Residue, then its C-alpha position, 0 to 999 in steps of 0.5 A: m492493347a497489350t497481348p500476353d506476349s508483349p513486353s508491357a504485359s510481361h513486366a506488369v507490376p503485380e498487385k501488392a499483397s495485403t499483409a495481416a496486422p501483427n498480433i498486439v501483445q499488451l505488456p505490463t506498464g510497471k506502474p503502481f496499481t489502482n484499486t481496480s487493477s490490484s484486484e487481479i493480484l488479490r484474486a490470484n494469490a492470498t496477498p496481504v495488503v499493507l496500508l501506509v497512512g500518515s500526513a504529508k512528508c512523514g516518510k511513506t514514499t521514502l519507506l517504499a523507496s528504501l525497500h526497493d533499494a534494500f534488495q538492490r544493495g544486497l542479495s537479500f533483505a530481512g531473509f527474503l530474496c526479491a522474486g520480482s515485481r509488477t510495479l517495478m517502474g513505480f518503485e524506480e520512479r520513487c527512487f530516482e530523486s535519491r540517486f546520483s543520476s537525478g543531478g540533485d544536490k541531496p537525496t530526496t523522494g518525490r511526494t505522492r500527488p493528491a490526484d494519485g489518491l491510493m496507489f498499490y506497489h507489488l512485491k514478490l518475495r521468497n525465503q532465501d533458503l528457497r524452501t517455500p513458495v513465492q509470497h506476494l505483498l501489496v503495499a498501498d500508499m495513501s497520499g497525505e492530502l487524502y489522509d487529511s481529508a479522511m482525518n477531518s471529515a467523518t464522511e470522507m473517512q467512511k469512503q476509505t474502505i481500504i482501511r477495513r480491508a487492509d491486513y496491516f494498518v501502518h500509521l507513520i508518525d514523524a518522530g523528528r517532528l515529535a522531538s521538536d519543541e516547535y512541532r511536537a504538539l501539532t504532530r501529537a494532535n494530528a496522530s490522536l485525531l486520526v485514531r479517534r476518527c477511525l475508532e468513532q467510525n468503526m473502521f477496525q475489526p476486532d482482529a485489526r493489526i496496527d503498526v505505528l512507525l516512528t519515522k526519521w528516527d535518526i533526526a529524533i536521536a539528534r534532537c533528543g541529544g543522543a541515543q540514551k535520551a532517545d530511548e527514554f523519549l521512545k518509551a514515553q511515546r510508546d506509553e502514550i500511543s498504547q493507551q489510545w489503542e489499548g483494548k480496541v484492536g487485535r494487536i499494536r506494535i510501535e517501533p522507530i525506523a529510519s528509511r534513509p538516515h542522514y549520512k552522518s548517522k550511525l543508523a543503517p539504511a532501512h533501519g527497523l524495517s526488516e522485522f516488519i517486512r518479515s511479518w507482513a509477508d509471513e503472517p497469514p492475511r486476516k479472514f473476514d467473517p461472511k455477513n448474512v445479508k438478506f434481500p427485500i421481498v420483491n412485490s410483483d405478480r410476475m413469476f420471473d420476479r418471484f422465482a428466486f423467492r420461491e426457490v430460495p426463500g432463506m435469501f429474503k427478509a421475513d416480515g418485520d426484519e430490518 
């Protein structure tokens, strides 16, 4: 047996000290928000919600990518500096296929997958004079498949509560297809059906703000045969769309945009977007009037069940109330 003075005891290996597990820090993923995760931004700030709605390949995702690229090309865009984003990775994913590093033959934009449903992209903006606080903006991208299901079913339309919640309902219509003899009738019919479906299901409050963006305006100019004829085409589209919305919403704007014009076009990247990003961020969010909802009277002999009725009777329906 070894004694305290023996070599084997003096060279005994000490037991390994237990090390405490390091603290785990949860870092933001930078991915787009969902309905649930976006609530944190909405609660913390008076954040306007911009809802992008339109059929597949109408340019919703390209619009998001062009906003991100606009702040990277220059120091500012629309008089704003970009003060950050909690969905930066989501923006980068939308832009990747349009960049040289993707190895593609031409710039494209990945589509929003049907399984993604509704995704929210976050921007922090500040006026370039630095005299005002940072402003937050949430831009919601609805997949084309979700748009189609809502347009073709009253039940599915009712499920899209984001339409009532949004501060700006932005309907994107492919102007390139509107200017095409082959696709004009179908494009008009789909756009009109969405308007009719939303109005039939009372999806808009009286103060709703509607922005109709005629996308791919560079293609529309080429198909119209020049800028002058394109202006006449634009006036005709404005007249037709205005008649559908007239007197039914608080405000409607109809403007052409070209998020990523063809390299032979004279239009600059993000053509027509600066005015909208300015108003989306600057205008105060819509305010909703609280609804006076009353609860049914609880039929119970237990005092605990009837406590609220005894203390606050005004919260409950009276006899005969619907």
